[in-house]
C-alpha positions in Angstrom: -42.8 5.4 -4.5 -39.8 7.6 -4.8 -37.6 4.6 -5.6 -40.1 3.6 -8.4 -40.0 7.1 -9.8 -36.2 7.0 -9.6 -36.0 3.7 -11.5 -38.4 4.9 -14.2 -36.4 8.1 -14.6 -33.2 6.1 -14.8 -34.6 3.8 -17.5 -36.0 6.7 -19.5 -32.7 8.5 -19.3 -30.8 5.4 -20.2 -33.1 4.8 -23.1 -32.6 8.3 -24.4 -28.8 7.8 -24.0 -28.9 4.6 -26.1 -30.9 6.3 -28.8 -28.5 9.2 -28.9 -25.6 6.9 -29.5 -26.8 5.7 -33.0 -23.8 7.3 -34.6 -20.4 5.7 -35.3 -17.5 8.1 -35.1 -13.8 8.2 -34.9 -10.7 9.0 -36.9 -9.0 7.3 -39.9 -5.3 6.9 -40.1 -2.6 5.6 -42.5 -1.4 2.4 -41.0 2.2 3.0 -42.0 2.7 6.8 -41.3 0.0 7.1 -38.7 -1.1 10.3 -40.3 -4.8 11.1 -40.6 -6.6 10.5 -43.9 -9.1 12.9 -45.4 -11.6 12.1 -48.1 -12.1 8.5 -47.1 -15.5 7.1 -48.1 -17.5 5.6 -45.2 -20.4 3.5 -46.3 -23.0 1.7 -44.2 -24.0 -1.3 -46.3 -27.0 -2.0 -44.0 -28.9 1.3 -44.2 -27.0 2.7 -47.3 -26.0 5.9 -45.6 -22.5 7.3 -46.4 -20.1 9.9 -45.2 -16.6 11.2 -45.9 -13.7 11.8 -43.5 -12.8 15.4 -42.8 -9.5 17.2 -43.2 -8.4 16.0 -39.7 -9.4 12.4 -40.5 -12.5 12.5 -38.3 -15.7 10.9 -39.5 -19.3 10.3 -38.3 -22.0 8.1 -39.8 -25.5 6.9 -38.8 -25.3 3.3 -37.6 -26.9 0.7 -35.3 -25.7 -2.5 -33.8 -25.1 -5.1 -36.4 -24.6 -2.7 -39.3 -21.7 -3.3 -41.6 -19.5 -0.3 -42.2 -17.0 -0.1 -45.1 -14.0 2.3 -45.3 -12.8 2.7 -48.9 -10.5 5.0 -50.9 -8.4 4.7 -54.0 -5.0 3.2 -53.3 -6.0 1.8 -49.9 -7.2 -1.7 -48.9 -10.9 -1.6 -47.9 -11.5 -2.1 -44.2 -14.9 -3.0 -42.6 -16.4 -3.4 -39.2 -19.6 -4.9 -37.8 -21.0 -2.3 -35.4 -21.3 -3.4 -31.7 -22.8 -1.5 -28.8 -19.4 -0.6 -27.5 -18.5 1.0 -30.8 -21.4 3.3 -30.5 -20.4 4.3 -27.0 -16.8 5.0 -27.7 -14.7 6.4 -30.6 -13.9 3.8 -33.3 -10.6 4.6 -35.1 -9.5 2.9 -38.3 -6.1 2.3 -39.8 -6.0 1.7 -43.6 -3.2 -0.1 -45.4 -1.9 1.1 -48.8 -2.7 -1.3 -51.7 0.5 -2.3 -53.4 0.6 -3.8 -56.9 3.5 -4.5 -59.3 3.6 -3.0 -62.8 6.5 -3.5 -65.2 9.0 -3.9 -62.4 7.7 -0.8 -60.5 5.8 -1.0 -57.3 2.8 1.4 -57.3 0.6 2.4 -54.5 -2.7 1.8 -56.3 -4.4 -0.3 -58.9 -7.0 1.3 -61.1 -8.5 -2.1 -62.1 -8.6 -3.4 -58.5 -10.0 -0.2 -57.1 -12.6 0.2 -59.8 -13.9 -3.4 -59.4 -14.0 -3.0 -55.7 -15.9 0.3 -55.9 -18.4 -1.2 -58.4 -19.0 -4.2 -56.1 -19.3 -2.2 -52.8 -21.4 0.6 -54.2 -23.3 -1.4 -56.8 -26.6 0.0 -55.5 -25.5 3.6 -56.4 -24.1 2.7 -59.8 -26.9 0.4 -60.9 -30.1 1.6 -59.1 -29.8 5.4 -59.0 -33.0 6.8 -60.5 -33.3 9.9 -62.6 -36.2 12.4 -62.5 -38.5 9.9 -64.3 -38.1 7.4 -61.4 -36.6 4.9 -63.7 -39.7 4.6 -65.9 -39.1 4.9 -69.6 -41.0 3.9 -72.7 -38.4 1.3 -73.4 -39.3 -0.3 -70.0 -42.8 -1.0 -71.3 -44.4 1.8 -69.3 -45.0 5.5 -69.9 -42.8 8.1 -68.5 -43.6 8.9 -64.9 -42.1 12.1 -63.6 -41.0 11.8 -59.9 -39.6 15.3 -58.9 -40.2 14.7 -55.2 -38.0 11.6 -55.1 -35.4 13.0 -57.5 -34.9 16.2 -55.5 -35.1 14.6 -52.1 -32.1 15.0 -49.7 -31.5 11.3 -49.9 -31.5 11.2 -53.7 -29.1 14.3 -53.7 -26.7 12.5 -51.3 -26.8 9.4 -53.5 -26.0 11.4 -56.7 -23.3 13.2 -54.8 -21.7 9.9 -53.8 -22.0 8.4 -57.3 -20.3 11.6 -58.7 -17.6 11.3 -56.1 -17.0 7.6 -56.9 -16.8 8.4 -60.6 -14.2 11.1 -60.0 -12.2 8.7 -57.9 -12.2 6.3 -60.8 -10.9 9.0 -63.1 -8.2 10.2 -60.7 -7.2 6.6 -60.1 -6.8 6.0 -63.8 -4.6 9.1 -64.2 -2.5 8.0 -61.2 -2.1 4.6 -63.0 -1.0 6.2 -66.3 1.2 8.9 -64.7 2.7 7.3 -61.6 5.3 9.3 -59.7 7.7 6.4 -59.3 7.8 5.9 -63.1 8.0 9.6 -63.8 10.8 9.9 -61.4 12.8 7.3 -63.3 12.2 8.9 -66.6 12.9 12.5 -65.6 15.5 12.0 -62.8 13.5 14.5 -60.8 13.2 14.1 -57.0 11.6 15.7 -54.0 10.0 19.1 -54.5 11.0 19.2 -58.2 9.2 16.0 -58.9 6.1 17.1 -57.0 6.0 20.4 -58.9 6.4 18.6 -62.2 3.7 16.1 -61.3 1.3 18.9 -60.3 2.1 21.2 -63.2 1.9 18.6 -66.0 -0.7 16.1 -64.6 -2.6 14.9 -67.7 -6.3 14.9 -68.0 -8.4 11.7 -67.8 -9.4 11.9 -71.5 -5.7 12.3 -72.5 -4.7 9.2 -70.5 -7.5 7.2 -72.0 -6.3 7.7 -75.6 -2.6 7.7 -74.8 -0.5 4.5 -74.6 2.7 4.0 -72.7 5.0 5.0 -75.6 3.1 8.2 -76.2 3.1 9.0 -72.5 6.9 8.8 -72.5 7.0 11.3 -75.4 4.6 13.5 -73.4 6.8 13.4 -70.3 9.9 14.0 -72.3 8.4 17.1 -74.0 7.1 18.5 -70.7 10.5 17.9 -69.0 12.2 20.1 -71.7 9.5 22.7 -71.0 10.0 22.3 -67.2 13.8 22.7 -67.4 13.7 25.6 -69.9 15.1 28.7 -68.3 12.6 31.5 -67.7 13.3 34.5 -69.9 
């Protein structure tokens, strides 16, 4: 009888342990430098949950066996994994590779078009299916407006809007990086190291400015800002 109770207790404890392991966690690294990466998007395509890596590169996301997890970020190649039981028991670390593209003889570390298309494909659900407060029902849809405040203000809907906002910001930042790449600015200004980083930070253009500015006008912009940068302080 005691053995039977022991077996039952063991099975119950083991079952509780299994249920407690329904989280995939680990750290995300740069494959080349081996430094940890913060702000990486982690997306479970199976249950549509998402997370973002912390400052130290650590991450945690709800997952079960068989779920497909995507790791994405602007400028990096997307990585993915099919969750196994062993992944849930141990830490699963990820190493992301920089995405290199060529542009006018310069090698850049990101591609706005490639990153944007990849984001739109991976996160299509959030770009195309996110409902507003009307629940997606509008007069143009052939139905009356149906207000759905409970679904709109739910924690799940808030997280979905947060992710969509984050992805749109990444697209804007990626476009600015494409229009104002450090390798190209370095060649035009002959600035290096800390001076280049300071110039890039101080005169980083806005997304709207980049959208309406072609390469020739951007050269003029950089030239004008370089004069301002080098002007002695009075």
